[in-house]
C-alpha positions in Angstrom: 54.3 46.1 88.1 52.5 42.3 88.6 49.9 42.2 91.5 49.5 39.0 91.9 51.2 37.0 95.8 52.7 33.9 95.3 51.4 31.4 97.4 52.4 27.4 97.7 49.5 26.0 99.2 50.4 23.9 102.9 48.8 20.1 102.2 49.6 19.8 98.7 53.3 22.2 98.4 51.7 23.7 95.1 52.3 26.8 94.7 49.0 29.0 92.6 49.0 33.0 92.4 46.2 34.6 94.3 45.5 39.3 93.7 47.5 41.0 96.7 44.1 42.4 97.3 42.5 40.0 98.7 45.2 38.4 100.9 44.9 40.0 104.1 45.1 37.9 107.4 42.2 36.8 109.0 41.0 35.4 104.8 40.8 32.6 103.3 41.2 31.3 100.3 40.3 27.8 98.3 43.9 25.7 96.3 44.2 26.1 92.7 45.6 23.4 92.8 44.5 20.8 95.3 40.6 23.2 96.3 41.8 22.5 100.1 40.8 26.0 102.6 43.3 27.9 103.6 43.0 30.8 106.4 45.6 33.4 105.7 47.4 33.9 109.0 50.6 36.0 109.9 50.8 33.5 113.3 50.4 31.1 111.2 53.9 27.7 111.7 53.5 27.6 108.4 56.6 30.6 106.9 55.5 31.1 103.2 51.6 31.9 104.4 53.4 34.0 106.1 55.9 35.3 103.5 52.8 35.8 101.8 51.2 37.9 103.4 54.0 40.6 104.5 54.6 40.7 100.2 50.8 41.2 99.1 50.9 43.5 101.9 54.5 45.3 100.2 53.3 45.5 97.1 49.4 47.5 98.6 51.1 50.1 99.9 53.4 50.5 96.8 50.2 49.9 94.4 48.8 53.2 96.9 51.9 54.9 96.8 51.7 55.3 93.2 48.5 56.7 93.6 49.6 59.3 96.5 52.0 60.2 94.5 50.2 60.8 90.8 47.2 62.5 92.6 49.8 65.2 94.2 52.2 65.1 91.1 49.1 67.4 89.1 48.6 69.1 92.2 46.3 72.4 92.0 46.4 72.6 88.1 43.6 71.9 86.2 44.8 69.2 85.0 42.7 66.5 86.1 40.2 64.4 84.6 36.8 66.1 84.0 33.7 65.2 85.9 31.6 62.1 84.8 27.7 63.0 86.1 
């Protein structure tokens, strides 16, 4: 699963990609093309910013669901990986 989110810079209108874990409400990122500071805010007027935040949230939820499913699929069996000391 690709965990990168496309973000369109409101200044230069070019698209760059950032990890979903970094794309959160209130975060500030630099555009990879024009190096301008972009504040990610769900109340932003730019629909591309709001769309990127929504996509990042969906990717994080999907990743969390995979981890939970893997944890519960093992159940009570002793198939857990060995603990490191």
